[in-house]
C-alpha positions in Angstrom: 81.1 -137.2 -125.8 81.5 -137.2 -122.3 83.7 -137.4 -119.1 86.2 -134.3 -118.8 85.9 -133.1 -122.3 81.9 -133.0 -121.7 82.4 -130.9 -118.7 85.0 -128.5 -120.2 82.6 -127.8 -123.1 79.8 -127.3 -120.6 82.0 -124.9 -118.7 82.9 -122.8 -121.9 79.1 -122.6 -123.0 77.9 -121.6 -119.7 80.7 -119.1 -118.9 79.9 -117.6 -122.3 76.3 -117.3 -121.5 76.9 -115.6 -118.1 79.4 -113.3 -119.7 77.3 -112.2 -122.9 74.6 -110.0 -121.3 77.0 -107.8 -119.2 79.6 -107.5 -122.0 76.8 -106.5 -124.3 75.7 -103.8 -122.1 78.8 -102.6 -121.4 79.5 -102.3 -125.4 76.3 -100.6 -125.5 77.3 -97.8 -123.3 75.3 -98.8 -120.3 78.0 -99.8 -117.7 75.5 -99.5 -114.7 73.3 -102.0 -116.0 76.4 -104.2 -116.8 77.7 -103.9 -113.1 74.0 -104.6 -111.9 73.8 -107.8 -114.0 77.2 -109.0 -113.0 76.4 -108.7 -109.1 73.1 -110.3 -109.5 74.4 -113.1 -111.6 77.5 -113.9 -109.2 75.3 -114.2 -106.3 72.7 -116.2 -108.1 75.3 -118.6 -109.6 76.5 -119.4 -106.0 73.0 -120.3 -104.5 72.3 -122.3 -107.7 75.2 -124.4 -107.3 75.4 -124.7 -103.6 71.9 -125.4 -102.7 71.2 -128.3 -105.0 74.6 -129.9 -104.1 73.7 -129.5 -100.4 70.2 -131.4 -100.8 71.8 -134.2 -103.1 74.4 -134.9 -100.6 71.7 -135.1 -97.7 69.7 -137.4 -99.9 72.5 -139.7 -100.6 73.7 -139.4 -96.8 70.3 -140.6 -95.8 70.5 -143.6 -98.2 74.0 -144.4 -96.9 73.0 -144.4 -93.4 70.0 -146.7 -93.9 72.5 -149.1 -95.5 71.2 -148.7 -99.1 74.5 -148.7 -100.7 75.7 -152.0 -99.3 75.5 -154.0 -102.6 77.5 -151.4 -104.3 80.8 -152.5 -102.5 80.7 -155.8 -104.5 80.4 -154.6 -107.9 83.0 -154.7 -110.3 82.9 -151.0 -111.5 85.3 -148.7 -109.6 83.2 -145.7 -110.0 80.3 -147.5 -108.4 82.5 -148.9 -105.6 83.7 -145.4 -105.1 80.2 -144.3 -104.3 80.0 -147.0 -101.4 79.5 -145.7 -97.9 79.2 -147.6 -95.1 76.8 -146.9 -92.4 78.1 -144.7 -89.6 78.3 -146.1 -86.0 76.3 -143.5 -84.4 74.4 -140.1 -85.1 77.1 -138.0 -84.0 79.5 -139.7 -86.5 77.1 -139.6 -89.3 76.3 -135.8 -88.9 80.3 -134.9 -88.7 80.5 -137.1 -92.0 77.8 -135.1 -93.7 79.4 -131.9 -92.6 82.6 -132.9 -93.7 81.1 -134.0 -97.3 79.5 -130.8 -97.8 82.6 -128.8 -97.0 84.8 -130.9 -99.2 82.8 -130.6 -102.2 83.8 -126.8 -102.1 87.1 -127.2 -100.9 88.8 -130.5 -102.5 86.1 -131.1 -105.3 85.5 -134.8 -103.5 82.2 -135.6 -101.9 82.2 -139.0 -100.4 78.3 -139.5 -101.0 78.1 -138.1 -104.4 81.3 -138.4 -106.2 79.6 -136.9 -109.2 80.0 -133.6 -107.4 83.9 -133.2 -108.4 82.9 -130.5 -111.1 81.2 -128.1 -108.9 84.1 -126.7 -107.3 85.7 -126.1 -110.7 82.5 -124.6 -112.0 82.3 -122.2 -109.2 86.2 -121.1 -109.7 85.4 -120.8 -113.3 82.2 -118.8 -113.2 83.4 -116.2 -110.6 86.9 -115.8 -112.8 84.3 -114.8 -115.4 82.5 -112.5 -113.3 85.5 -110.9 -111.8 87.2 -110.1 -115.2 83.8 -108.8 -116.6 83.5 -106.5 -113.8 87.1 -105.5 -114.1 86.6 -104.5 -117.8 83.2 -103.2 -117.9 84.5 -99.6 -118.4 87.2 -100.4 -121.0 86.8 -100.0 -124.6 86.0 -103.3 -126.6 89.5 -103.5 -128.3 91.2 -103.0 -125.0 89.0 -105.5 -123.5 89.9 -108.3 -126.2 93.6 -107.4 -125.6 93.1 -107.8 -121.7 91.2 -111.1 -122.3 93.8 -112.4 -124.7 96.7 -111.5 -122.1 94.6 -113.6 -119.7 94.4 -116.5 -121.9 98.0 -116.5 -122.4 99.0 -116.2 -118.8 96.5 -119.0 -117.8 98.0 -121.2 -120.5 101.7 -120.7 -119.4 100.7 -121.5 -116.0 99.0 -124.5 -117.0 95.9 -123.8 -115.0 93.3 -125.6 -117.1 90.2 -124.4 -115.6 91.2 -120.8 -115.6 92.3 -121.4 -119.1 88.8 -122.5 -120.1 87.3 -119.3 -118.1 89.6 -117.1 -120.6 88.4 -118.9 -123.3 84.9 -118.2 -122.6 85.8 -114.5 -122.6 87.6 -114.0 -125.6 
């Protein structure tokens, strides 16, 4: 299994693992430890997603500006052709292109130097949803927490927001 369904399953499993520790500490009657866990995890998650993506983009940017992707513009595969990026005309335009690619990874989900990063913005949004809901429900009784998660699940399902819908599947 791969593609979008594989990404969705990965989101569900990762979100479950992210939420498990704080929810178990909350259920054990230790909300302070749950709050600390959520804050550390949310900050660490951002760094673990952003920094490797930036380094991968810089590496691909270097290859593109050394004209290493020239052959890919003649390949039959659409996915590989989308990865083709021509060498920029000057260093200033190359740097602008690099900065735009890094920003677009986290705003639009598209990175012209590394198309496989389309999932990262969705992953970051979903994990922050999990952390926010976990934070908001730390002091709530387990039965009430399940009701809140169920209502959020229903709300996102009605809205048709697929990624947040998956976030709530993680929590329920």
